[in-house]
PAZAPA-4460 file (N, C-alpha, C; in steps of 0.05 Angstrom, whole numbers, plus 32768, in hexadecimal, padded with zeros to 4 digits):
% residues 174
    n_x    n_y    n_z   ca_x   ca_y   ca_z    c_x    c_y    c_z   seq   type   mol
   7F90   8048   7F5E   7FA1   8044   7F72   7FB0   802C   7F6B     1      M     A
   7FCF   8034   7F74   7FDC   801A   7F70   7FE3   800D   7F8E     2      T     A
   7FEC   7FF4   7F88   7FE8   7FE0   7FA2   7FFF   7FEC   7FB9     3      F     A
   7FF4   7FE7   7FCC   7FFE   7FEF   7FE8   7FF7   7FE2   7FFD     4      D     A
   800A   7FD3   8004   8005   7FBB   8018   7FF9   7FC8   8030     5      L     A
   8001   7FDC   803C   7FF5   7FE9   8058   7FDE   7FF5   804F     6      P     A
   7FD1   7FFB   803C   7FB7   8004   8035   7FA6   7FEB   8031     7      N     A
   7FB2   7FD2   8023   7FA5   7FBA   8023   7F9B   7FB1   803D     8      A     A
   7FB2   7FB0   804C   7FA9   7FA6   8065   7F96   7FB2   8077     9      V     A
   7F9A   7FCA   8072   7F85   7FE6   8082   7F6A   7FD6   807E    10      A     A
   7F62   7FCC   8060   7F49   7FC4   805B   7F46   7FAB   8068    11      V     A
   7F57   7F99   8060   7F59   7F7B   8061   7F4B   7F79   8084    12      L     A
   7F58   7F85   8090   7F58   7F85   80B1   7F39   7F8B   80B5    13      A     A
   7F2D   7FA1   80A9   7F16   7FAB   80B3   7EFA   7F93   80AB    14      R     A
   7F00   7F89   8096   7EEB   7F76   8088   7EDD   7F66   80A0    15      T     A
   7EEE   7F55   80A6   7EDC   7F4A   80C2   7ECA   7F58   80D6    16      P     A
   7ED4   7F6F   80DB   7EC7   7F81   80ED   7EB2   7F8D   80E3    17      H     A
   7EB5   7F96   80C4   7EA1   7F9E   80B9   7E85   7F8F   80B4    18      T     A
   7E8D   7F74   80AC   7E7C   7F5F   80A7   7E68   7F5A   80C3    19      L     A
   7E7B   7F52   80DA   7E70   7F55   80F4   7E5D   7F6E   80F8    20      R     A
   7E63   7F88   80F7   7E55   7F97   80FC   7E37   7F99   80E7    21      A     A
   7E3B   7F91   80D2   7E23   7F91   80C0   7E0E   7F79   80BF    22      M     A
   7E16   7F64   80D3   7E04   7F50   80CA   7E00   7F3D   80EF    23      L     A
   7E19   7F42   80F9   7E0D   7F39   8119   7DF1   7F3C   8125    24      S     A
   7DE5   7F2B   8129   7DCC   7F2E   8139   7DB4   7F32   8127    25      G     A
   7DBB   7F38   8110   7DA8   7F30   80FF   7D8F   7F18   80F6    26      L     A
   7D7A   7F1E   80F7   7D69   7F04   80F4   7D71   7EF3   80D2    27      S     A
   7D6A   7EDF   80D7   7D6B   7ECC   80BA   7D61   7EDB   80A2    28      P     A
   7D4A   7EED   80A8   7D3E   7EFA   808B   7D4F   7F10   8082    29      A     A
   7D6B   7F16   8090   7D84   7F25   8088   7D93   7F0D   807C    30      W     A
   7DA3   7F06   808C   7DBC   7EF3   808C   7DB7   7EDD   8076    31      I     A
   7D9E   7ECD   8070   7D9E   7EBF   8061   7D8F   7EC4   8042    32      D     A
   7D89   7EE1   8045   7D80   7EE6   802E   7D8F   7EEA   800F    33      A     A
   7D86   7EE4   7FFA   7D96   7EE6   7FDE   7D89   7EFB   7FD0    34      T     A
   7D94   7EFD   7FB7   7D87   7F0A   7F9D   7D7B   7EF7   7F91    35      E     A
   7D72   7EDD   7F97   7D64   7ECB   7F88   7D79   7EB8   7F77    36      G     A
   7D6B   7EA1   7F6F   7D7F   7E8E   7F5D   7D92   7E84   7F72    37      G     A
   7DAB   7E83   7F65   7DC0   7E79   7F6E   7DD3   7E8B   7F7F    38      D     A
   7DC1   7EA2   7F84   7DD2   7EB8   7F8D   7DD9   7EB2   7FAE    39      S     A
   7DF1   7EBE   7FB6   7DFB   7EBC   7FD2   7DEF   7ECD   7FE5    40      W     A
   7DE6   7EC3   8001   7DDC   7ED3   8013   7DF7   7EDB   8023    41      S     A
   7DF1   7EED   8036   7E0D   7EFD   8044   7E17   7EE1   8058    42      P     A
   7E03   7ED0   8064   7E15   7EB6   8070   7E24   7EAA   805D    43      Y     A
   7E1C   7EA3   8044   7E2B   7E95   8033   7E45   7EA8   8028    44      T     A
   7E41   7EC0   8029   7E5E   7ED0   8022   7E70   7ED1   8039    45      I     A
   7E65   7ECE   8050   7E78   7ECF   8065   7E8A   7EAE   8063    46      V     A
   7E79   7E9F   8064   7E83   7E83   805E   7E99   7E80   804B    47      G     A
   7E96   7E8D   8034   7EA6   7E8F   8018   7EBD   7E9A   8025    48      H     A
   7EBA   7EB6   8031   7ED2   7EC7   8036   7EEB   7EB1   804D    49      L     A
   7EDA   7EA5   805F   7EE6   7E94   8073   7EF3   7E7B   8063    50      L     A
   7EE8   7E70   804E   7EF4   7E5E   803F   7F10   7E69   802F    51      H     A
   7F0C   7E82   8029   7F23   7E8B   8019   7F3C   7E96   802F    52      G     A
   7F31   7E9B   8046   7F49   7E9D   805F   7F5B   7E84   8062    53      E     A
   7F47   7E6B   805A   7F59   7E53   8063   7F6C   7E4E   804C    54      R     A
   7F5F   7E52   8036   7F6E   7E3F   801E   7F77   7E4C   800A    55      T     A
   7F70   7E6A   8006   7F78   7E7B   7FEE   7F8C   7E8E   7FF6    56      D     A
   7F87   7EA4   8005   7FA2   7EBB   8001   7FB7   7EB2   800A    57      W     A
   7FB9   7EB1   8022   7FD3   7EA6   8032   7FDF   7E8A   8022    58      I     A
   7FD4   7E79   8021   7FD9   7E61   8013   7FEB   7E67   7FF6    59      P     A
   7FDD   7E79   7FE4   7FE5   7E7D   7FCA   7FFC   7E90   7FD0    60      R     A
   7FF7   7EA0   7FDF   8012   7EB1   7FE9   8033   7E9B   7FED    61      A     A
   8026   7E8D   7FFC   8040   7E80   8004   8048   7E6F   7FEF    62      R     A
   803E   7E65   7FDB   8040   7E5C   7FC2   8053   7E6C   7FB2    63      I     A
   804A   7E84   7FB1   805C   7E96   7FA3   8075   7E9B   7FB1    64      I     A
   8078   7EA0   7FCA   808E   7EAA   7FD7   80A1   7E95   7FDE    65      L     A
   8099   7E78   7FDB   80A8   7E65   7FD6   80BF   7E64   7FB7    66      A     A
   80AE   7E6A   7FAF   80BC   7E63   7F90   80C9   7E4F   7F89    67      Q     A
   80B2   7E3B   7F8D   80C0   7E20   7F8D   80BB   7E16   7F6B    68      G     A
   80C0   7E01   7F65   80B4   7DF6   7F51   809C   7DF5   7F41    69      N     A
   808C   7DF5   7F58   806D   7DED   7F52   8061   7E07   7F64    70      E     A
   8057   7E22   7F4F   8051   7E35   7F54   8033   7E3B   7F47    71      R     A
   8024   7E25   7F40   800A   7E21   7F39   7FFC   7E21   7F54    72      R     A
   7FE7   7E39   7F55   7FD8   7E33   7F6D   7FC2   7E1D   7F64    73      F     A
   7FB7   7E0E   7F76   7FA2   7DFC   7F7E   7F89   7E0A   7F6C    74      A     A
   7F74   7E03   7F62   7F55   7E11   7F5E   7F49   7E17   7F77    75      P     A
   7F3E   7E26   7F78   7F2E   7E33   7F8F   7F17   7E28   7F8B    76      Y     A
   7F09   7E1C   7FA2   7EE9   7E15   7FA3   7EE1   7E28   7FB1    77      D     A
   7ECF   7E35   7F9A   7EBA   7E4F   7F9E   7EA3   7E45   7FAF    78      R     A
   7E9D   7E2C   7FAE   7E81   7E26   7FB8   7E85   7E15   7FD7    79      L     A
   7EA0   7E13   7FDE   7EA4   7E05   7FF6   7E95   7E09   8010    80      A     A
   7E8D   7E26   8013   7E85   7E31   8025   7E67   7E22   802C    81      Q     A
   7E5A   7E17   8019   7E43   7E0C   8016   7E45   7DF3   802C    82      F     A
   7E59   7DE4   802C   7E5D   7DCC   8040   7E71   7DD3   8051    83      H     A
   7E81   7DE4   8051   7E96   7DEB   806B   7E7A   7DFD   807C    84      E     A
   7E6B   7E08   8077   7E64   7E20   8089   7E47   7E10   8094    85      S     A
   7E3E   7DF6   808A   7E2B   7DEB   8093   7E27   7DEC   80B4    86      Q     A
   7E0E   7DED   80BA   7E09   7DEA   80DE   7E18   7DFF   80E9    87      G     A
   7E26   7E0F   80DB   7E36   7E26   80EE   7E25   7E3B   80EF    88      K     A
   7E1E   7E4A   8109   7E14   7E69   810C   7E26   7E7B   80FE    89      S     A
   7E19   7E91   80F4   7E26   7EA6   80E7   7E39   7EB4   80FE    90      L     A
   7E2E   7EB4   811A   7E45   7EC0   8129   7E5F   7EAA   8126    91      D     A
   7E5D   7E99   812A   7E77   7E82   8128   7E87   7E8A   8111    92      A     A
   7E79   7E8A   80F5   7E8C   7E8D   80DD   7E97   7EAC   80E0    93      L     A
   7E8B   7EC2   80ED   7E94   7ED8   80E9   7EAC   7EDF   8100    94      L     A
   7EAC   7EC9   8118   7EBF   7ECB   812A   7EDA   7EB6   8124    95      T     A
   7ED4   7EA7   8113   7EE6   7E96   8106   7EF7   7EA7   80F0    96      E     A
   7EE9   7EB4   80DE   7EF3   7EC3   80C8   7F02   7EDC   80D2    97      F     A
   7EFC   7EEB   80E5   7F0B   7EFF   80FB   7F24   7EF1   8103    98      A     A
   7F22   7ED7   810B   7F39   7ECA   811B   7F50   7EC7   8103    99      S     A
   7F45   7EBA   80EB   7F59   7EAE   80D9   7F63   7EC9   80C8   100      L     A
   7F50   7EDC   80C4   7F5D   7EF6   80B4   7F72   7F00   80C8   101      R     A
   7F6E   7F04   80E3   7F84   7F0F   80F2   7F9C   7F02   80F4   102      S     A
   7F9B   7EE4   80F3   7FAF   7ED4   80F0   7FBD   7ED7   80D4   103      D     A
   7FB2   7EDA   80BD   7FB5   7EDC   80A3   7FC6   7EF9   80A2   104      N     A
   7FBF   7F08   80AA   7FCD   7F28   80A8   7FDD   7F26   80B9   105      L     A
   7FE4   7F14   80D0   7FFD   7F18   80DE   8014   7F09   80D0   106      E     A
   8009   7EF2   80C6   801D   7EEA   80AE   8025   7EF6   809D   107      T     A
   8012   7F06   808F   801E   7F17   8077   802D   7F2B   8082   108      L     A
   8027   7F3E   8091   803A   7F4D   809C   8050   7F47   80AA   109      L     A
   8056   7F2B   80B1   806E   7F20   80BC   807F   7F18   80A8   110      G     A
   807C   7F15   808C   8089   7F18   8076   8097   7F2D   8072   111      W     A
   808C   7F48   8078   809F   7F62   8070   80A4   7F61   8054   112      A     A
   8090   7F5F   8044   8096   7F5C   8026   80A2   7F74   8017   113      L     A
   80B2   7F69   8007   80C5   7F84   7FFB   80B4   7F84   7FE0   114      T     A
   80BE   7F94   7FCA   80AE   7F9F   7FB7   80B7   7F86   7FA1   115      D     A
   80D0   7F78   7FA2   80D9   7F69   7F97   80CA   7F48   7F9B   116      R     A
   80C0   7F46   7FB3   80B2   7F2F   7FBD   8090   7F31   7FAE   117      E     A
   808A   7F4B   7FB3   806E   7F4F   7FA3   806E   7F49   7F8F   118      L     A
   8082   7F4D   7F7C   8084   7F4B   7F60   8089   7F2E   7F56   119      S     A
   808B   7F17   7F73   8090   7EFC   7F63   8079   7EED   7F5B   120      L     A
   8079   7EDE   7F52   8063   7ECC   7F3D   8059   7EB2   7F48   121      E     A
   8042   7EB1   7F43   803B   7E96   7F45   8025   7E94   7F2F   122      G     A
   8017   7E77   7F2E   8007   7E74   7F18   7FEA   7E6D   7F25   123      E     A
   7FD9   7E7E   7F11   7FC0   7E7B   7F1C   7FB8   7E68   7F09   124      H     A
   7F9E   7E52   7F0F   7F9B   7E3F   7F01   7F89   7E4A   7EEA   125      P     A
   7F7F   7E61   7EE5   7F69   7E70   7ED7   7F79   7E83   7EC5   126      A     A
   7F88   7E93   7ED1   7F99   7EAE   7ECB   7FAF   7EAA   7EC3   127      F     A
   7FBF   7E95   7ECC   7FDB   7E92   7EBC   7FEC   7EA7   7ED8   128      G     A
   8000   7EAD   7ECD   8010   7EBB   7EE2   8007   7ED1   7EF0   129      V     A
   800A   7ED4   7F0A   8006   7EE6   7F1A   8017   7EF1   7F30   130      V     A
   8014   7F09   7F36   802E   7F14   7F49   8021   7F0E   7F65   131      T     A
   802D   7F0C   7F78   8028   7F17   7F93   8016   7F2C   7F95   132      L     A
   8025   7F41   7F8D   8011   7F5D   7F8F   7FF5   7F55   7F80   133      R     A
   7FF1   7F4E   7F6C   7FD9   7F46   7F62   7FC6   7F38   7F71   134      Q     A
   7FD3   7F28   7F7A   7FC3   7F10   7F98   7FB6   7F21   7FAB   135      L     A
   7FCE   7F31   7FB5   7FC3   7F42   7FCC   7FB4   7F55   7FC5   136      L     A
   7FB1   7F65   7FAF   7FA0   7F78   7FA7   7F85   7F6C   7FA0   137      A     A
   7F84   7F55   7F94   7F6E   7F46   7F94   7F60   7F3A   7FAF   138      T     A
   7F70   7F31   7FC0   7F62   7F2D   7FDC   7F52   7F4B   7FE5   139      W     A
   7F61   7F61   7FE7   7F51   7F77   7FED   7F36   7F7C   7FE0   140      T     A
   7F3C   7F82   7FC3   7F21   7F85   7FAE   7F12   7F6E   7FB7   141      A     A
   7F18   7F57   7FBC   7F07   7F42   7FBD   7EF8   7F44   7FD9   142      H     A
   7EFD   7F4E   7FF1   7EF3   7F58   8008   7EE0   7F6E   8003   143      D     A
   7EE3   7F7C   7FF4   7ED0   7F92   7FF0   7EBF   7F92   7FDD   144      L     A
   7EBE   7F7A   7FCC   7EAF   7F73   7FB4   7E9A   7F63   7FC9   145      G     A
   7EA2   7F4F   7FDF   7E90   7F43   7FED   7E7E   7F51   8001   146      H     A
   7E8B   7F6A   8009   7E80   7F7C   801F   7E6A   7F89   800D   147      V     A
   7E6E   7F92   7FF6   7E59   7FA1   7FE3   7E40   7F89   7FDE   148      A     A
   7E47   7F75   7FDA   7E36   7F62   7FD4   7E21   7F59   7FEF   149      Q     A
   7E2C   7F5C   8004   7E21   7F54   801A   7E06   7F6D   801D   150      V     A
   7E15   7F88   801A   7E01   7F9E   8014   7DF3   7F9E   8005   151      A     A
   7DF3   7F93   7FEC   7DE5   7F95   7FD5   7DCA   7F7E   7FDA   152      R     A
   7DD0   7F6B   7FE6   7DC1   7F4D   7FE7   7DAA   7F5B   7FFE   153      V     A
   7DB9   7F69   800F   7DA3   7F78   8027   7D9A   7F8E   8020   154      M     A
   7D9E   7F9C   8011   7D8F   7FB3   8008   7D77   7FA7   7FF6   155      A     A
   7D7F   7F94   7FE7   7D69   7F87   7FD2   7D4F   7F7B   7FE3   156      K     A
   7D54   7F78   7FF9   7D3D   7F6F   8005   7D27   7F83   800D   157      Q     A
   7D30   7F93   8007   7D17   7FB2   800B   7D1C   7FC1   7FF0   158      Y     A
   7D1C   7FAC   7FD7   7D18   7FB5   7FBE   7D00   7FC2   7FBA   159      R     A
   7CE7   7FB4   7FBE   7CCE   7FB9   7FB8   7CC3   7FCC   7FCA   160      D     A
   7CCC   7FCC   7FEA   7CC6   7FE0   7FFE   7CCA   7FFB   7FF8   161      A     A
   7CDC   7FFD   7FE9   7CEB   801D   7FEB   7CDA   8029   7FD4   162      V     A
   7CC5   801B   7FC8   7CB2   8029   7FB8   7CBF   8038   7FA2   163      G     A
   7CB6   8057   7F9B   7CC5   8062   7F86   7CE2   806E   7F89   164      P     A
   7CE7   806D   7FA6   7D06   8071   7FA8   7D19   805A   7F9F   165      W     A
   7D11   804C   7F93   7D20   8033   7F85   7D2C   8041   7F6F   166      R     A
   7D27   8055   7F62   7D30   8061   7F4C   7D4A   8073   7F53   167      E     A
   7D54   8077   7F6F   7D65   8080   7F73   7D78   8074   7F89   168      Y     A
   7D73   805A   7F83   7D84   8040   7F93   7D8A   8034   7F7E   169      L     A
   7DA4   8035   7F74   7DB4   802B   7F5D   7DB7   800C   7F65   170      P     A
   7DBC   8007   7F86   7DC3   7FEF   7F91   7DAD   7FD9   7F86   171      I     A
   7D94   7FE3   7F80   7D77   7FCF   7F84   7D79   7FC9   7F65   172      M     A
   7D8C   7FCF   7F50   7D8D   7FCA   7F33   7D9F   7FB6   7F2F   173      E     A
   7DB6   7FB4   7F3B   7DD0   7FA4   7F35   7DC9   7F8A   7F38   174      R     A
***
């Protein structure tokens, strides 16, 4: 599928609602669960998505659209959620995420981007030259990846409990 802004926005607009439906009201046994080691819990993942709403997608899009002398993005702190979310409830994170996402999508749609603008370039600190189209496609895929991650982390909590059915549940093996 080639990138299409209305299709991307349709997914991006649903992510906060999807996560609220999946997580709101669940016990810490679900929201604080991990896959072991340094893996992330659903709570941590929501904090990560919230941090991205503040510091990643729209700020980087603004850099690209400005086409100023400095098009290099600031490095993204992939672990900022560990201190930014501290002491906040999951419900508070979900509410803030939904509000920021709504604001960011309003900004994005307000730009009425053309194909020429979607082809404008910025500079990623690790990847080099990237287009606005690629940034927005990544935002969408990033959301979907983390929704899948939340589902996987939760499913794995019953990895042993499912007994022999585990053979038919590939989510348990990733």
